[in-house]
Residue frames relative to the residue before (quaternion, step in Angstrom):
aa qw qx qy qz dx dy dz
M 1.0000 0.0000 0.0000 0.0000 0.00 0.00 0.00
L 0.6486 0.5263 -0.3221 0.4456 3.59 0.95 -0.86
N 0.6515 0.5071 -0.3188 0.4656 3.58 0.96 -0.84
K 0.6447 0.5163 -0.3230 0.4620 3.58 1.01 -0.82
L 0.6498 0.5171 -0.3227 0.4542 3.56 0.99 -0.83
R 0.6348 0.5240 -0.3285 0.4632 3.57 0.98 -0.83
F 0.6666 0.5035 -0.3056 0.4569 3.56 0.91 -0.92
S 0.6443 0.5306 -0.3251 0.4446 3.55 0.99 -0.80
I 0.6463 0.5132 -0.3135 0.4697 3.55 0.97 -0.87
A 0.6575 0.5070 -0.3105 0.4629 3.57 0.93 -0.91
A 0.6617 0.5093 -0.3119 0.4534 3.57 0.91 -0.90
L 0.6482 0.5166 -0.3223 0.4572 3.56 0.97 -0.83
L 0.6411 0.5269 -0.3238 0.4544 3.57 0.98 -0.83
F 0.6637 0.4955 -0.3087 0.4676 3.58 0.95 -0.84
T 0.6251 0.5294 -0.3457 0.4576 3.58 1.05 -0.69
L 0.6469 0.5111 -0.3106 0.4732 3.55 0.97 -0.85
A 0.6435 0.5267 -0.3241 0.4511 3.56 0.98 -0.84
A 0.6897 0.4863 -0.2847 0.4547 3.57 1.04 -0.74
T 0.7896 0.3560 -0.1709 0.4696 3.58 1.08 -0.63
Q 0.8223 0.2417 -0.1024 0.5048 3.59 0.99 -0.70
L 0.7437 0.3873 -0.2244 0.4965 3.57 0.96 -0.74
Q 0.5616 -0.5918 0.4475 0.3663 3.54 -1.26 0.30
A 0.2309 -0.7942 0.5519 0.1062 3.57 -0.49 1.24
Q 0.3015 -0.7291 0.5793 0.2049 3.55 -1.31 0.30
D 0.5711 -0.5565 0.4743 0.3731 3.53 -1.32 0.37
P 0.5871 -0.5194 0.4593 0.4178 3.59 -1.23 0.31
E 0.1628 -0.7880 0.5833 0.1106 3.58 -1.12 0.53
F 0.2197 -0.7535 0.6079 0.1200 3.54 -1.27 0.56
S 0.4342 -0.6966 0.5101 0.2571 3.56 -1.12 0.70
Q 0.6871 0.4066 -0.2747 0.5358 3.60 1.14 -0.58
F 0.2026 -0.8546 0.4661 0.1065 3.55 0.43 1.31
Y 0.7756 0.3752 -0.1918 0.4699 3.58 0.83 -0.97
A 0.5338 0.5454 -0.4278 0.4843 3.57 1.29 0.22
N 0.7121 0.2786 -0.2043 0.6111 3.56 1.39 -0.20
P 0.0343 -0.8826 0.4658 0.0529 3.57 0.82 0.99
M 0.6907 0.4714 -0.2989 0.4598 3.62 0.87 -0.86
Y 0.6141 0.5359 -0.3545 0.4583 3.59 1.13 -0.53
T 0.6559 0.5054 -0.3025 0.4721 3.56 1.10 -0.72
N 0.7941 -0.1055 0.1340 0.5833 3.57 0.90 -0.95
P 0.4176 -0.7270 0.4753 0.2666 3.66 -0.64 1.01
A 0.5510 0.6109 -0.4010 0.4030 3.62 1.20 -0.29
F 0.5682 0.5860 -0.3852 0.4305 3.62 1.25 -0.17
A 0.4506 0.7047 -0.4577 0.3013 3.64 1.18 -0.27
G 0.8425 0.0887 -0.0955 0.5227 3.58 -0.66 1.12
S 0.3692 0.7363 -0.4962 0.2745 3.61 1.10 0.51
E 0.6933 0.3037 -0.2514 0.6033 3.58 1.35 -0.04
C 0.7024 -0.4309 0.3256 0.4636 3.60 -1.27 0.19
G 0.7276 -0.2304 0.1872 0.6184 3.53 0.83 -1.06
R 0.0135 0.8294 -0.5544 0.0676 3.59 -0.94 0.79
I 0.0994 -0.7278 0.6750 0.0689 3.51 -1.16 0.82
A 0.0259 -0.8175 0.5742 -0.0356 3.59 -0.64 1.11
L 0.0615 -0.7888 0.6115 -0.0077 3.56 -0.94 0.99
A 0.0134 0.7927 -0.6090 0.0242 3.56 -1.06 0.77
Y 0.0607 -0.7761 0.6277 0.0057 3.55 -1.09 0.82
R 0.0180 -0.8215 0.5681 -0.0463 3.58 -0.69 1.11
M 0.1019 -0.7504 0.6512 0.0494 3.55 -1.05 0.92
Q 0.1009 -0.8177 0.5664 0.0211 3.57 -0.49 1.19
Y 0.8288 0.0299 -0.0940 0.5508 3.55 -0.89 1.07
Y 0.0293 0.8361 -0.5428 0.0740 3.55 0.92 1.04
G 0.7746 0.3280 -0.2605 0.4739 3.57 -0.90 0.97
L 0.6263 0.4915 -0.3493 0.4941 3.58 1.21 -0.33
P 0.5247 -0.6179 0.4639 0.3573 3.63 -0.97 0.72
G 0.8312 0.2072 -0.1524 0.4929 3.56 -0.95 0.86
G 0.2960 0.7760 -0.5101 0.2236 3.61 1.05 0.65
F 0.5161 -0.6280 0.4908 0.3137 3.54 -1.36 -0.01
V 0.0269 -0.7577 0.6517 0.0204 3.57 -1.09 0.80
T 0.0112 -0.8286 0.5561 -0.0639 3.58 -0.60 1.16
F 0.0868 -0.7663 0.6353 0.0395 3.56 -1.06 0.88
N 0.0181 -0.7840 0.6205 0.0006 3.56 -1.02 0.83
G 0.0188 0.7929 -0.6079 0.0360 3.56 -0.90 0.96
S 0.0397 0.8154 -0.5751 0.0526 3.58 -0.93 0.84
Y 0.1271 -0.7353 0.6577 0.1030 3.49 -1.34 0.46
D 0.1012 0.7887 -0.6039 0.0558 3.58 -0.86 0.90
Q 0.1775 -0.8004 0.5725 0.0099 3.53 -1.18 0.74
R 0.3631 -0.6964 0.5772 0.2237 3.55 -1.03 0.84
S 0.0424 0.8049 -0.5892 0.0566 3.59 -0.95 0.86
R 0.3584 -0.7404 0.5328 0.1986 3.56 -0.61 1.15
E 0.6053 0.6048 -0.3483 0.3828 3.56 1.07 -0.75
I 0.7617 0.3162 -0.1871 0.5338 3.61 1.07 -0.62
G 0.5729 -0.6601 0.3506 0.3365 3.57 1.24 0.33
G 0.8131 0.0980 -0.0683 0.5698 3.59 1.14 0.40
G 0.5650 -0.5838 0.4337 0.3897 3.56 -0.48 -1.17
F 0.2081 -0.7581 0.6055 0.1234 3.55 -1.32 0.29
G 0.0059 0.8164 -0.5774 0.0056 3.55 -1.23 0.29
F 0.2387 -0.7390 0.6140 0.1413 3.52 -1.37 0.33
M 0.0560 -0.8194 0.5701 -0.0209 3.58 -1.00 0.81
F 0.0858 -0.7683 0.6332 0.0366 3.54 -1.14 0.80
T 0.0414 -0.7921 0.6090 -0.0076 3.56 -0.93 0.95
N 0.0712 -0.7716 0.6317 0.0227 3.55 -0.98 0.94
D 0.0208 -0.8071 0.5885 -0.0435 3.57 -0.74 1.09
K 0.0547 -0.8017 0.5952 -0.0058 3.58 -0.77 1.07
A 0.0518 -0.7878 0.6137 -0.0029 3.55 -0.97 0.94
G 0.8068 0.2463 -0.1859 0.5039 3.56 -1.14 0.61
E 0.6146 -0.5696 0.3342 0.4314 3.57 1.01 0.89
G 0.7638 -0.3863 0.1829 0.4836 3.54 0.96 0.92
V 0.3971 0.7178 -0.4867 0.3002 3.60 1.25 0.09
L 0.7823 0.1545 -0.0658 0.5998 3.57 0.92 -0.95
T 0.0153 -0.8092 0.5856 -0.0452 3.59 -0.67 1.14
A 0.0523 -0.7847 0.6175 0.0115 3.55 -0.99 0.90
N 0.0877 -0.7724 0.6281 0.0356 3.56 -0.97 0.92
H 0.1029 -0.7913 0.6025 0.0167 3.55 -0.91 1.01
V 0.0501 -0.7747 0.6303 0.0095 3.59 -0.95 0.92
N 0.0573 0.8238 -0.5557 0.0959 3.58 -0.70 1.09
A 0.1456 -0.7356 0.6519 0.1125 3.52 -1.32 0.51
A 0.1040 -0.8164 0.5678 0.0145 3.58 -0.99 0.83
Y 0.0983 -0.7507 0.6490 0.0748 3.51 -1.31 0.53
A 0.0722 -0.7923 0.6054 0.0219 3.58 -0.99 0.87
Y 0.2542 -0.7477 0.5993 0.1313 3.54 -0.90 1.00
E 0.1935 -0.8030 0.5590 0.0731 3.56 -0.88 0.99
L 0.1074 -0.7780 0.6183 0.0313 3.56 -0.93 1.00
E 0.1240 -0.8025 0.5827 0.0324 3.56 -0.50 1.25
T 0.1599 -0.7842 0.5945 0.0780 3.57 -1.08 0.75
E 0.6144 -0.5675 0.4057 0.3686 3.56 -1.23 0.47
S 0.6130 0.5767 -0.3452 0.4153 3.59 1.17 -0.51
G 0.5105 -0.6459 0.4231 0.3784 3.59 1.24 -0.34
V 0.5874 0.5077 -0.3799 0.5030 3.58 1.30 0.06
N 0.0783 -0.8355 0.5434 -0.0239 3.58 -0.45 1.24
F 0.2514 -0.7726 0.5727 0.1091 3.55 -1.24 0.54
R 0.0690 -0.7727 0.6293 0.0452 3.55 -1.20 0.64
F 0.1119 -0.7711 0.6260 0.0334 3.55 -1.06 0.91
G 0.0435 -0.8458 0.5311 -0.0253 3.58 -0.55 1.14
V 0.0987 -0.7570 0.6420 0.0704 3.55 -1.22 0.64
Q 0.1176 -0.7941 0.5958 0.0235 3.54 -1.14 0.71
A 0.0040 -0.7893 0.6136 -0.0202 3.57 -1.02 0.83
G 0.2421 0.7656 -0.5697 0.1751 3.55 -1.07 0.71
F 0.3588 -0.7026 0.5536 0.2668 3.55 -1.17 -0.61
F 0.1909 -0.7502 0.6118 0.1625 3.53 -1.31 0.24
N 0.1804 -0.7569 0.6221 0.0873 3.52 -1.28 0.58
K 0.0747 -0.7912 0.6068 0.0142 3.57 -0.80 1.06
S 0.0134 -0.7996 0.5998 -0.0255 3.55 -0.94 0.94
L 0.2537 -0.7677 0.5793 0.1034 3.53 -1.24 0.64
Q 0.2779 -0.7401 0.5865 0.1760 3.59 -0.89 0.93
W 0.2749 -0.8284 0.4672 0.1413 3.52 0.14 1.34
D 0.6712 0.5366 -0.3109 0.4060 3.59 0.91 -0.87
K 0.6347 0.5171 -0.3392 0.4634 3.61 1.23 -0.21
L 0.5729 0.5934 -0.3805 0.4181 3.60 1.26 -0.18
R 0.1530 -0.7644 0.6205 0.0854 3.57 -1.21 0.62
W 0.1470 -0.8093 0.5680 0.0288 3.56 -0.98 0.91
G 0.6624 -0.5479 0.3491 0.3731 3.54 -1.21 0.56
D 0.6863 0.4931 -0.3074 0.4375 3.61 0.98 -0.72
Q 0.5736 0.5799 -0.3859 0.4311 3.60 1.26 0.08
I 0.6070 0.6217 -0.3370 0.3626 3.57 1.22 -0.49
I 0.0500 -0.7272 0.6837 0.0359 3.52 -1.15 0.86
A 0.5243 -0.6602 0.4352 0.3160 3.57 -0.74 1.05
Q 0.8311 0.1779 -0.2019 0.4868 3.55 -1.04 0.98
L 0.7301 0.4043 -0.2408 0.4954 3.60 1.21 -0.29
G 0.4606 -0.6959 0.4407 0.3307 3.58 1.15 -0.54
F 0.7622 -0.3234 0.2714 0.4907 3.57 -1.16 -0.71
V 0.0774 0.8360 -0.5269 0.1320 3.54 -0.05 1.34
N 0.7220 0.4642 -0.2573 0.4439 3.58 0.76 -1.03
P 0.5020 -0.5827 0.5201 0.3714 3.57 -1.24 0.34
T 0.4422 -0.6990 0.4961 0.2639 3.58 -1.13 0.58
N 0.3968 -0.7006 0.5409 0.2433 3.54 -1.24 0.51
E 0.4244 0.7016 -0.4703 0.3261 3.59 1.27 0.11
T 0.5606 -0.6078 0.4460 0.3426 3.57 -1.14 0.68
R 0.3818 -0.7511 0.4966 0.2085 3.57 -0.65 1.12
I 0.2041 -0.7615 0.6057 0.1081 3.57 -1.07 0.82
D 0.0201 -0.8228 0.5671 -0.0297 3.58 -0.55 1.16
K 0.6660 0.5068 -0.3095 0.4514 3.58 1.20 -0.22
A 0.3885 -0.6832 0.5665 0.2477 3.53 -1.31 0.41
V 0.3748 -0.6911 0.5694 0.2402 3.55 -1.32 0.31
T 0.0083 -0.7881 0.6149 -0.0268 3.58 -0.82 1.02
S 0.0749 0.8009 -0.5873 0.0895 3.58 -0.82 1.02
A 0.4783 -0.6215 0.5332 0.3173 3.54 -1.20 0.57
N 0.0687 -0.8006 0.5952 0.0101 3.57 -1.15 0.64
F 0.1149 -0.8056 0.5811 0.0109 3.56 -1.10 0.79
A 0.0393 -0.7834 0.6201 0.0124 3.56 -1.24 0.56
A 0.0832 -0.7738 0.6255 0.0552 3.55 -1.28 0.37
G 0.0007 0.8183 -0.5743 0.0239 3.56 -1.15 0.59
F 0.2229 -0.7563 0.6082 0.0916 3.50 -1.36 0.38
L 0.0417 -0.7862 0.6164 0.0125 3.57 -1.09 0.79
V 0.0313 -0.7328 0.6772 0.0588 3.54 -1.25 0.59
Y 0.1116 0.8203 -0.5452 0.1321 3.58 -0.81 0.95
S 0.0693 -0.7309 0.6741 0.0806 3.49 -1.41 0.32
K 0.7130 -0.4044 0.3112 0.4810 3.57 -1.20 -0.33
K 0.7389 0.4346 -0.2186 0.4662 3.59 1.20 -0.44
F 0.8156 0.0910 -0.0454 0.5695 3.62 1.11 -0.39
Y 0.0799 -0.7615 0.6399 0.0650 3.55 -1.33 0.28
A 0.0731 0.7811 -0.6165 0.0666 3.58 -1.09 0.73
G 0.0480 0.8235 -0.5625 0.0565 3.55 -1.09 0.64
F 0.1752 -0.7421 0.6358 0.1202 3.50 -1.40 0.26
A 0.0023 0.7994 -0.6005 0.0180 3.59 -1.00 0.81
C 0.1183 -0.7562 0.6382 0.0826 3.53 -1.22 0.62
H 0.1043 -0.7918 0.6012 0.0259 3.57 -0.66 1.16
N 0.7897 0.2485 -0.2287 0.5121 3.58 -1.25 0.48
L 0.0065 0.8697 -0.4933 0.0128 3.55 0.96 0.94
T 0.7712 0.3450 -0.1832 0.5028 3.59 0.90 -0.89
E 0.3540 -0.7533 0.4771 0.2821 3.60 1.32 0.09
P 0.0549 -0.8649 0.4985 0.0195 3.60 0.60 1.17
A 0.5785 -0.5917 0.4461 0.3408 3.56 -1.22 0.61
Q 0.0281 -0.8158 0.5776 -0.0001 3.59 -1.06 0.76
S 0.4333 0.7122 -0.4549 0.3132 3.61 1.22 0.30
F 0.4227 -0.6966 0.5234 0.2493 3.56 -0.99 0.87
F 0.7111 0.4498 -0.2443 0.4820 3.60 1.23 -0.43
D 0.4671 -0.6840 0.4332 0.3554 3.61 1.27 0.24
A 0.3325 0.7502 -0.5025 0.2724 3.56 1.14 0.62
T 0.2216 -0.7475 0.6085 0.1479 3.54 -1.30 0.38
G 0.5793 0.5881 -0.4302 0.3652 3.55 -1.27 0.30
P 0.7794 -0.3472 0.2354 0.4654 3.59 -1.32 -0.06
G 0.8182 0.2726 -0.2078 0.4616 3.55 -1.00 0.89
T 0.6499 0.5266 -0.3261 0.4403 3.60 1.22 -0.13
T 0.6842 0.4147 -0.2815 0.5298 3.60 1.29 0.01
L 0.5007 -0.6195 0.5070 0.3293 3.54 -1.31 0.31
P 0.3661 -0.7766 0.4599 0.2267 3.63 -0.35 1.18
R 0.5990 -0.5429 0.4438 0.3867 3.56 -1.23 0.45
R 0.2130 -0.7446 0.6194 0.1291 3.54 -1.12 0.79
L 0.1118 -0.8040 0.5839 0.0148 3.56 -0.55 1.21
T 0.0297 -0.8111 0.5831 -0.0356 3.57 -0.78 1.05
V 0.0470 -0.7464 0.6637 0.0179 3.53 -1.01 0.96
H 0.0853 0.8121 -0.5702 0.0901 3.60 -0.75 0.98
G 0.1493 0.7957 -0.5772 0.1068 3.56 -1.17 0.53
G 0.0631 0.8038 -0.5899 0.0440 3.53 -1.28 0.26
L 0.4193 -0.6744 0.5523 0.2536 3.52 -1.41 0.04
V 0.2183 -0.7241 0.6320 0.1689 3.56 -1.27 0.45
I 0.0443 -0.8237 0.5639 -0.0404 3.57 -0.32 1.29
P 0.3100 -0.7635 0.5311 0.1972 3.65 -0.47 1.11
L 0.2531 -0.7767 0.5625 0.1278 3.55 -1.09 0.78
D 0.7257 0.2632 -0.2397 0.5888 3.59 1.28 0.36
D 0.5818 -0.6295 0.4125 0.3084 3.58 -1.31 0.17
K 0.4090 0.7294 -0.4651 0.2906 3.59 1.23 0.21
K 0.6069 -0.5576 0.4203 0.3795 3.57 -1.21 0.59
E 0.7374 0.1486 -0.1013 0.6511 3.56 1.08 -0.78
P 0.3275 -0.8066 0.4503 0.1985 3.62 0.05 1.29
D 0.3869 -0.7128 0.5445 0.2141 3.53 -1.07 0.83
A 0.7732 0.1919 -0.1056 0.5951 3.56 1.24 -0.48
T 0.0360 0.7984 -0.5983 0.0578 3.57 -0.90 0.96
F 0.2217 -0.7279 0.6332 0.1416 3.52 -1.31 0.50
S 0.0292 -0.8341 0.5492 -0.0413 3.58 -0.68 1.07
P 0.1287 -0.7726 0.6188 0.0601 3.61 -0.23 1.23
N 0.0606 0.8188 -0.5669 0.0671 3.60 -0.95 0.77
I 0.1823 -0.7668 0.6088 0.0905 3.52 -1.32 0.38
L 0.0412 -0.7643 0.6427 0.0340 3.55 -1.17 0.65
I 0.0834 -0.7798 0.6205 0.0064 3.56 -0.85 1.07
M 0.0017 -0.8161 0.5759 -0.0480 3.56 -0.77 1.04
S 0.0331 -0.7857 0.6177 -0.0063 3.55 -1.06 0.84
Q 0.1135 0.7727 -0.6173 0.0948 3.57 -0.96 0.92
G 0.8123 -0.0516 -0.0121 0.5809 3.57 -0.43 1.21
K 0.7828 -0.2475 0.2253 0.5246 3.56 -0.74 -1.10
F 0.5775 0.5925 -0.3566 0.4339 3.56 1.34 0.05
N 0.0448 0.7949 -0.6006 0.0727 3.58 -0.79 1.07
Q 0.0546 0.7996 -0.5970 0.0353 3.57 -1.05 0.74
V 0.1707 -0.7415 0.6421 0.0935 3.50 -1.33 0.57
N 0.0993 -0.7779 0.6197 0.0309 3.57 -0.89 1.03
V 0.0085 0.7961 -0.6026 0.0545 3.57 -0.68 1.12
G 0.3280 0.7492 -0.5282 0.2284 3.58 -0.82 0.95
F 0.3705 -0.7213 0.5431 0.2180 3.55 -1.23 -0.49
Y 0.2814 -0.6757 0.6469 0.2140 3.49 -1.46 0.32
L 0.0943 -0.7536 0.6469 0.0687 3.54 -1.21 0.65
N 0.0832 -0.8163 0.5717 -0.0012 3.57 -0.52 1.24
K 0.0865 0.7670 -0.6320 0.0691 3.55 -1.02 0.86
G 0.8160 -0.1121 0.0382 0.5659 3.56 -0.32 1.26
P 0.8221 -0.2052 0.1500 0.5094 3.61 -0.81 -0.94
L 0.6656 0.5251 -0.2915 0.4429 3.60 1.25 -0.25
V 0.0296 -0.7679 0.6394 0.0245 3.53 -1.19 0.63
A 0.0570 -0.7703 0.6347 0.0250 3.54 -1.09 0.79
G 0.0291 -0.8112 0.5841 0.0038 3.55 -1.15 0.52
L 0.0640 -0.7782 0.6243 0.0227 3.53 -1.24 0.53
W 0.0207 0.8009 -0.5958 0.0564 3.59 -0.88 1.01
F 0.2255 -0.7130 0.6384 0.1821 3.48 -1.36 0.35
R 0.1663 -0.7939 0.5807 0.0694 3.57 -0.83 1.01
Q 0.1210 -0.7764 0.6179 0.0259 3.52 -0.78 1.16
T 0.0808 -0.7795 0.6208 0.0196 3.56 -0.71 1.11
A 0.3940 -0.7714 0.4424 0.2323 3.56 -0.14 1.33
P 0.6048 -0.2705 -0.7485 -0.0298 1.47 -1.78 1.80
N 0.6221 0.5838 -0.3202 0.4118 3.61 1.27 0.07
S 0.5191 -0.5689 0.5262 0.3606 3.53 -1.29 0.42
D 0.2659 -0.8114 0.5084 0.1115 3.57 -0.93 0.89
A 0.8089 -0.2146 0.2101 0.5055 3.60 0.42 -1.18
L 0.3007 -0.6712 0.6410 0.2197 3.48 -1.42 0.36
I 0.1656 -0.8193 0.5477 0.0364 3.57 -0.67 1.17
A 0.0737 -0.7935 0.6041 0.0085 3.58 -0.78 1.05
L 0.1033 -0.8091 0.5785 0.0051 3.57 -0.98 0.94
I 0.0036 -0.7407 0.6709 0.0341 3.53 -1.23 0.64
G 0.0097 0.8196 -0.5708 0.0484 3.57 -0.85 0.97
F 0.1835 -0.7769 0.5976 0.0749 3.53 -1.29 0.43
R 0.1536 -0.7727 0.6113 0.0755 3.58 -1.01 0.86
Q 0.0487 0.7726 -0.6317 0.0413 3.55 -0.98 0.87
G 0.8064 -0.1039 0.0258 0.5816 3.56 -0.20 1.27
D 0.7984 -0.2340 0.2013 0.5170 3.56 -0.72 -1.07
F 0.5938 0.5634 -0.3621 0.4460 3.60 1.29 0.08
K 0.0554 -0.7641 0.6418 0.0332 3.54 -1.20 0.71
F 0.0530 -0.7831 0.6195 0.0127 3.55 -1.02 0.86
G 0.0049 -0.8151 0.5790 -0.0204 3.57 -0.97 0.81
Y 0.0677 -0.7577 0.6469 0.0533 3.52 -1.24 0.61
S 0.0224 0.7896 -0.6128 0.0238 3.55 -0.92 0.90
A 0.1578 -0.7645 0.6192 0.0844 3.53 -1.27 0.55
D 0.2528 -0.7410 0.6057 0.1423 3.54 -1.02 0.90
F 0.1450 -0.7910 0.5916 0.0569 3.57 -0.54 1.19
T 0.3610 -0.7795 0.4756 0.1895 3.54 -0.36 1.28
V 0.1121 -0.7910 0.5995 0.0476 3.57 -0.94 0.93
S 0.5156 0.6157 -0.4261 0.4166 3.60 1.30 0.09
N 0.7593 -0.3626 0.2662 0.4702 3.59 -1.26 -0.25
L 0.5697 0.5991 -0.3827 0.4123 3.61 1.23 -0.32
R 0.4903 0.6845 -0.4335 0.3210 3.60 1.23 -0.27
S 0.5623 0.6068 -0.3928 0.4018 3.61 1.16 -0.48
A 0.6373 0.5128 -0.3261 0.4738 3.58 1.21 -0.47
G 0.3812 -0.7726 0.4418 0.2503 3.58 1.31 -0.19
K 0.4682 0.7022 -0.4273 0.3241 3.58 1.15 0.51
T 0.1560 -0.7791 0.6057 0.0418 3.53 -1.13 0.83
A 0.3391 -0.7035 0.5801 0.2317 3.56 -1.14 0.65
H 0.1639 -0.7891 0.5888 0.0614 3.58 -0.92 0.95
E 0.0299 -0.8021 0.5962 -0.0147 3.56 -1.04 0.82
L 0.0982 -0.7806 0.6171 0.0175 3.55 -0.94 1.02
T 0.0198 -0.7995 0.6003 -0.0025 3.58 -0.97 0.85
A 0.0351 -0.7675 0.6396 0.0236 3.53 -1.25 0.57
T 0.0322 -0.8036 0.5937 -0.0252 3.57 -0.92 0.95
Y 0.0948 -0.7611 0.6388 0.0602 3.53 -1.09 0.81
Q 0.1101 -0.7893 0.6032 0.0324 3.58 -0.76 1.09
F 0.0016 0.8072 -0.5893 0.0346 3.58 -0.95 0.85
C 0.0722 -0.7826 0.6183 0.0070 3.53 -1.15 0.76
N 0.3304 -0.6900 0.5921 0.2531 3.56 -1.14 0.61
E 0.7382 -0.4299 0.2641 0.4478 3.58 -1.24 0.15
R 0.6503 0.5219 -0.3257 0.4457 3.58 1.01 -0.74
T 0.7253 0.4385 -0.2591 0.4632 3.58 0.80 -1.00
K 0.5405 0.6072 -0.4143 0.4093 3.61 1.16 -0.38
R 0.6525 0.5409 -0.3197 0.4236 3.60 1.05 -0.73
I 0.7408 0.3573 -0.2273 0.5214 3.59 1.19 -0.44
R 0.3821 0.7601 -0.4655 0.2442 3.58 1.25 0.08
Y 0.5779 0.6106 -0.3852 0.3806 3.61 1.09 -0.58
R 0.6614 0.4897 -0.3089 0.4768 3.60 1.21 -0.39
A 0.4346 0.7091 -0.4652 0.3033 3.60 1.25 -0.09
L 0.6547 -0.5458 0.3693 0.3703 3.52 -1.23 0.59
K 0.2569 -0.7788 0.5585 0.1246 3.57 -0.74 1.09
C 0.3611 0.6901 -0.5584 0.2857 3.55 0.02 1.29
P 0.6755 -0.5001 0.3290 0.4305 3.63 -1.17 0.38
G 0.3953 -0.7320 0.5089 0.2210 3.54 -1.16 0.58
F 0.7082 0.4045 -0.2559 0.5189 3.58 1.27 0.14
């Protein structure tokens, strides 16, 4: 009974978040393993790339979040930059609330003789949100000693919400630094299951500012070891966060450590370990909660995999590719 009650409360909260409160986009801790999700200006920043990410947030708690993101992007001189496609699936409340996002992006690249290059990206697509009504539980269903028995008098929701969505971004980079800005949900699309309007019924804009340095730790032309301090600041509705940390690369191995501050409270310490083998990259990160949720002992887990590929022509221009971390 206790587990059912917990699940019911979680499901109700997710329903409210979808219909009345200001919801947020899914988030990933490995920002640069999901480059197009972080900023559409990353589309085609490598010769060719397939990137996959899987995140379990608050694993073990009833009604947690499970998110999958997959993308393909390609560099193309013929179109002056690169293009890409992305699919995101987000489930909350053990599948009670499901959102699917499909997007396509194009990024124009401007190279300069100084070695400081610029990218401008746009993204267009749509999202679909659906609710599994039969998994929800309500207070008017409860009979003492028997549990959830009665039918509910709540208005049943059988339809899904589908809306167009747009994003834009900007990058400036060289071999020594990278910085960018992105705005997602440009038109703040409607997401209410009840066709309601007003505060909390749209998906708020997500604003992201990110940047970092690439510091070589040896004298090689293509350094075998690098240190990359970086920062990412994100704001969406009333939700704000700052991520500060670093990557440390040595040969095929990469490690990272970040602290995430979610105003006004400290949120999590993020640890990463990654491995590169040829054109393959694999990463695992864990978010160790330092807020009041730490008493529940729950951790968010994230797995990423990336495959990069180049033909003979694009290999010759790969040295101009964006120099930023791959995890």
